[in-house]
Each structure stands twice: as structure tokens, then as C-alpha cells.
C-alpha positions as CSV (number, residue, x, y, z in Angstrom):
1,M,134.6,115.3,206.8
2,R,136.3,112.0,206.2
3,L,139.9,111.7,205.4
4,G,141.5,109.4,202.9
5,L,145.2,108.7,202.3
6,H,146.8,108.3,198.8
7,A,150.2,107.1,199.8
8,L,150.6,103.5,198.6
9,G,151.9,101.8,195.4
10,I,154.6,104.3,194.2
11,G,158.2,104.6,195.2
12,T,158.7,104.1,198.9
13,G,155.0,103.2,199.1
14,A,155.6,100.2,196.8
15,R,157.6,98.3,199.5
16,R,155.7,95.5,201.4
17,E,156.8,96.5,204.8
18,V,155.9,100.1,204.2
19,I,152.5,99.1,202.9
20,D,151.8,97.0,206.0
21,A,153.0,99.7,208.4
22,V,151.1,102.6,206.7
23,A,147.9,100.6,206.2
24,V,147.7,99.6,209.9
25,A,148.6,103.0,211.2
26,A,146.0,104.7,208.8
27,E,143.3,102.5,210.1
28,E,144.3,103.2,213.7
29,S,144.4,106.9,213.1
30,G,140.9,107.1,211.6
31,F,141.5,107.4,207.9
32,V,138.6,105.9,206.0
33,T,140.2,104.9,202.7
34,L,143.6,103.9,201.3
35,W,143.9,105.0,197.6
36,S,146.4,103.6,195.0
37,G,146.8,104.6,191.5
38,E,148.0,103.0,188.3
39,H,150.1,103.2,185.2
40,V,151.0,99.9,183.5
41,V,153.6,101.6,181.2
42,M,155.7,104.7,181.8
43,V,158.0,106.3,179.2
44,D,161.1,108.5,179.6
45,R,159.9,111.0,177.1
46,S,156.1,111.6,176.5
47,D,154.3,114.0,174.0
48,S,151.2,113.4,176.0
49,R,150.0,116.1,178.3
50,Y,149.4,115.2,181.9
51,P,146.1,116.8,182.8
52,Y,146.7,117.3,186.5
53,A,149.7,119.6,186.5
54,D,150.0,123.1,185.0
55,D,153.2,122.2,183.0
56,G,151.5,119.0,181.6
57,R,154.2,116.7,183.1
58,I,153.7,114.0,185.7
59,A,155.9,114.3,188.8
60,V,156.4,110.6,189.3
61,P,159.7,109.5,187.6
62,A,159.4,107.0,184.8
63,A,161.9,104.7,186.6
64,A,160.0,104.7,189.8
65,D,158.4,101.4,191.2
66,W,154.6,101.5,190.5
67,L,152.6,98.6,191.8
68,D,149.6,97.1,190.2
69,P,146.9,98.6,192.4
70,M,144.8,95.5,192.7
71,V,147.8,93.5,193.9
72,G,149.2,96.2,196.1
73,L,145.8,96.9,197.8
74,S,145.3,93.2,198.5
75,F,148.3,93.5,200.8
76,A,146.9,96.6,202.5
77,A,143.6,94.8,203.0
78,A,145.2,91.7,204.4
79,A,147.0,93.9,207.0
80,T,143.8,95.7,208.1
81,R,140.2,94.9,209.0
82,T,138.0,98.0,208.5
83,I,139.6,100.7,206.4
84,G,138.4,101.1,202.8
85,I,140.6,100.5,199.8
86,A,140.3,102.2,196.5
87,T,141.9,102.3,193.2
88,G,142.6,105.9,192.4
89,V,142.5,105.4,189.5
90,L,142.8,102.2,187.5
91,L,142.9,102.9,183.7
92,L,140.0,100.6,182.7
93,P,140.1,100.9,179.0
94,E,143.6,99.4,179.0
95,H,142.4,96.2,180.5
96,N,140.1,93.2,179.6
97,P,136.8,94.1,181.5
98,L,136.0,90.5,182.5
99,L,139.4,90.1,184.0
100,V,139.0,93.4,185.9
101,A,135.5,92.3,187.1
102,K,136.9,89.0,188.4
103,Q,139.9,90.7,190.1
104,A,137.7,93.5,191.6
105,A,135.1,91.0,192.9
106,T,137.9,88.8,194.3
107,L,139.5,91.7,196.2
108,D,136.1,93.0,197.3
109,R,135.1,89.5,198.7
110,L,138.5,88.9,200.4
111,S,138.4,92.3,202.0
112,G,134.9,91.9,203.3
113,G,133.4,94.4,200.9
114,R,135.8,97.3,201.3
115,L,136.7,98.0,197.7
116,T,135.8,101.1,195.7
117,L,136.8,100.8,192.1
118,G,138.2,104.2,191.0
119,I,138.6,104.3,187.2
120,G,139.8,106.7,184.6
121,V,140.1,106.8,180.8
122,G,143.8,107.5,180.7
123,W,145.8,110.3,179.1
124,S,149.0,108.8,177.8
125,R,149.0,107.8,174.1
126,E,152.3,106.1,174.5
127,E,150.8,103.8,177.2
128,F,147.8,102.8,175.0
129,A,150.1,102.2,172.1
130,A,152.4,99.9,174.1
131,L,149.4,98.0,175.3
132,G,147.8,97.7,171.8
133,V,144.7,99.6,172.8
134,P,143.2,102.4,170.6
135,F,143.5,105.8,172.3
136,E,140.5,107.2,170.4
137,R,137.0,106.7,171.8
138,R,138.5,105.4,175.1
139,G,135.6,107.2,177.0
140,R,133.0,105.2,175.1
141,R,135.1,102.0,175.6
142,T,135.2,102.8,179.4
143,A,131.5,103.2,179.7
144,E,130.8,99.9,177.8
145,Y,133.4,98.1,180.0
146,V,131.6,99.2,183.2
147,A,128.2,98.2,181.9
148,A,129.7,94.7,181.0
149,M,131.3,94.4,184.5
150,R,128.2,95.4,186.3
151,A,126.3,92.7,184.2
152,V,128.7,89.8,185.4
153,W,128.6,91.1,188.9
154,R,124.8,91.2,189.0
155,E,123.8,88.2,187.1
156,D,124.6,84.5,187.6
157,V,124.7,83.9,183.8
158,A,125.5,87.1,182.0
159,S,125.4,88.0,178.3
160,F,126.5,91.3,176.7
161,D,126.6,92.6,173.1
162,G,128.6,95.8,172.6
163,E,130.9,97.4,170.2
164,F,134.1,96.7,172.3
165,V,133.1,93.7,174.4
166,G,130.7,90.9,173.9
167,F,130.0,87.5,175.6
168,D,127.2,85.0,175.7
169,A,125.9,83.1,178.8
170,V,129.1,83.2,180.9
171,R,129.6,82.9,184.6
172,V,132.1,85.1,186.4
173,N,132.5,84.3,190.0
174,P,132.9,85.3,192.8
175,K,130.3,88.0,193.2
176,P,131.0,91.2,195.1
177,A,130.4,91.1,198.8
178,R,127.8,93.9,199.0
179,D,124.6,93.2,196.9
180,R,126.6,92.2,193.9
181,R,127.8,95.7,193.4
182,I,131.2,97.5,193.7
183,P,131.0,101.3,193.7
184,V,132.6,102.8,190.5
185,V,134.1,106.2,191.1
186,L,135.4,108.1,188.1
187,G,138.5,110.3,188.1
188,G,139.1,113.2,185.8
189,N,138.4,116.8,186.2
190,S,137.2,117.7,182.7
191,D,133.6,118.4,181.7
192,A,133.7,115.0,179.7
193,A,134.7,113.2,182.8
194,L,132.1,114.9,184.9
195,R,129.4,113.9,182.3
196,R,130.4,110.3,182.7
197,V,129.9,110.6,186.4
198,A,126.5,112.1,185.9
199,D,125.5,109.5,183.3
200,W,126.6,106.3,185.0
201,G,129.1,106.7,187.8
202,D,128.7,106.1,191.6
203,G,130.9,109.0,192.4
204,W,133.8,111.3,191.6
205,Y,137.4,111.6,192.5
206,G,138.6,115.0,191.7
207,F,142.4,114.9,191.7
208,N,145.0,117.7,192.2
209,L,142.4,120.5,192.2
210,H,143.4,124.1,192.8
211,G,141.8,124.5,196.2
212,V,138.2,124.7,197.4
213,D,137.3,127.2,194.6
214,E,138.1,124.8,191.8
215,A,136.3,122.0,193.7
216,A,133.2,124.2,194.1
217,E,133.2,125.1,190.4
218,R,133.6,121.5,189.2
219,I,131.0,120.2,191.7
220,G,128.7,122.9,190.3
221,V,129.2,121.6,186.8
222,L,128.7,118.0,188.0
223,R,125.4,118.9,189.6
224,G,124.2,120.6,186.5
225,L,125.0,117.6,184.4
226,C,123.2,115.4,186.9
227,R,120.0,117.5,186.5
228,E,120.3,117.2,182.7
229,A,120.7,113.4,183.1
230,G,117.8,113.2,185.5
231,R,119.9,112.0,188.4
232,D,119.9,113.2,192.0
233,P,123.5,114.3,192.7
234,S,123.0,113.8,196.4
235,G,123.6,110.0,195.9
236,L,127.1,110.4,194.5
237,R,130.2,109.9,196.5
238,L,132.5,112.9,196.2
239,A,136.2,112.6,197.0
240,V,138.7,115.2,196.2
241,A,142.5,115.8,196.4
242,L,143.8,119.4,196.6
243,R,147.2,120.5,195.3
244,E,148.1,122.5,198.6
245,P,145.5,121.3,201.2
246,D,145.1,123.1,204.4
247,P,143.0,122.1,207.4
248,G,141.1,125.3,207.0
249,D,139.7,123.9,203.7
250,L,137.6,121.3,205.5
251,A,134.7,123.6,206.4
252,G,134.4,124.8,202.8
253,L,134.6,121.3,201.4
254,A,132.0,120.1,203.9
255,R,129.6,122.9,202.7
256,L,130.0,121.7,199.1
257,G,128.9,118.2,200.1
258,V,132.4,116.6,199.7
259,D,132.4,113.3,201.5
260,E,136.2,112.7,201.7
261,L,139.3,114.7,201.3
262,V,142.1,112.6,200.0
263,L,145.6,113.5,201.2
264,V,148.4,112.8,198.7
265,E,151.6,112.0,200.5
266,S,154.8,110.0,200.1
267,P,155.6,107.6,203.1
268,P,159.1,107.4,204.7
269,E,161.4,104.7,203.5
270,D,161.8,103.3,207.1
271,P,158.7,101.2,207.9
272,D,159.4,101.8,211.6
273,A,158.9,105.5,211.0
274,A,155.6,104.9,209.1
275,P,153.2,104.9,212.2
276,G,154.6,108.2,213.6
277,W,154.4,109.8,210.0
278,V,150.7,108.7,209.7
279,A,149.9,109.8,213.2
280,A,151.4,113.3,212.6
281,I,149.3,113.7,209.5
282,A,146.2,112.7,211.3
283,R,146.9,115.1,214.2
284,R,147.3,118.0,211.8
285,W,144.0,117.3,210.2
286,R,141.9,116.3,213.2
């Protein structure tokens, strides 16, 4: 079972010196991926339900620093050589897909092919409204954006004619480092999110799950949806983050076919304390 670390980009994890220290220590301690999420806009009062908490409220204060994950992860990549970097998740329908395609390919190229593009459809109506993007049909918009991005990654001269995006005979360079592809992993724990994974995703990032039992139930649904879609689920990357993880969960997750357990932690304010903090987490889990 591989271990990932979701600790960068928010609060203390948004400071340059902390990013450098945590990234280097995580690589040295054997973590395989550094994850960083996104919200472009936060509001003090929201009527939208946060889907990853029982009370429907996100724990991150609206006033907290929250880095753009592409920019923040570029610093983590520059400080390291081998550890993977992943957006967990980038809210794709809030962005222009050609810009994201270029940014992702740039980061993938500069990091030596270490990027996983984790994406989600979003949950905050207030955020979509502030950005001028329709909240409705955001799932369909996301699917179309990914298809368009894969086209410009794959083809030297690309054209696309869709409902939400269209372009004719354009060049978007650079290309990704690995066979003109970047793995696209989808967040979201709902049946609709799992159906997107089964239909066109490269993997699933299950976030804030209630232990191994919920992970097992959701993975079972995903595999059933893959069979309906005519896909072999064994080719999907499965990464999960649990609400109250315990080292005893590792064996059960491995039996489920989970590739990576992502530990969600907040780093210390003092960058000098970061290496010991990361090492202590690694010792507990190894």
C-alpha cells in the first residue's frame, strides 16, 4: 500500500518555506504523492452543502490562505525529484479547458512527468456564481472539457466541436511528458461521480470516507458501473482518504485493490519542524 500526503496549499501549507520542507521530507520518507486541492472563491456564509462532512460545512475557514494548486505544486515539484504531484481536486468546470490543458502539460513537463490531474465538478453555487459559470450541467461540462484537453494533448493540430467548448485547428504546446497523456483522476463519492470515473476517468480519489467499509461499498459500486460501461476496473487508479485513518486499515484497503491511502494533515508553522513532523507520520504508517 502506497501513502500519499494531502498537506499543501492551505493555511500553514500555503507558505513557501513550509512547502519546500514538507515536499523534501515527504520524498525522503517514501510518500508517493503530494496532493493539493482548490477553491478559487470562498464565502463567509454559504447555502451550498459541502458533501464531505456530515454537517454539510467545510472545515477550512473562508479567510484562510488557499493557493492555486498548479502554482503551489510547481514549487513542490521544483524542490523534489521523484515524488508525484496531484491536484486533489481542481474544479475543472470553473476554468477554461485550453488554459488548464496548457498549465497541466507545462507542470507535467517541468516536473518530469510527475503530475496527476485530479478534478471535480464542484459543490459551491456561490463559487460558480462569482466566476460567472453556470452551476447546472457542470458534470456534462466537465466531461466535455476533459475530452477537449485530451485532444490538444494528443494531437499536434487539434479541433473540437462541443456544446461548451469548440476550436478549430489549434496548437497547444508543450505536450505532456508521458505519451501525450496526463492521468485524470476524479474526485467525488456520489454515484454520479463514480459513473464519470467508469465512463471516462483514469482513476478515483475518494475523499473523507467513513473508513474501510464505506470505501468497500463505493468501490463495489464503481466496479459495477465499470462492467456496465464495458471497462476493466483493474486499470483504474484508486486513491482514498479516510476521516479517521488507522494503520490497521491498510490490509483491508489493500484487499479492496486501493493503490494509495492519502493522509490529510496540516503541517506545522515552523518549517524547521516539518521534517520531523513528516518523519513521525511516516513512522506511524510504516
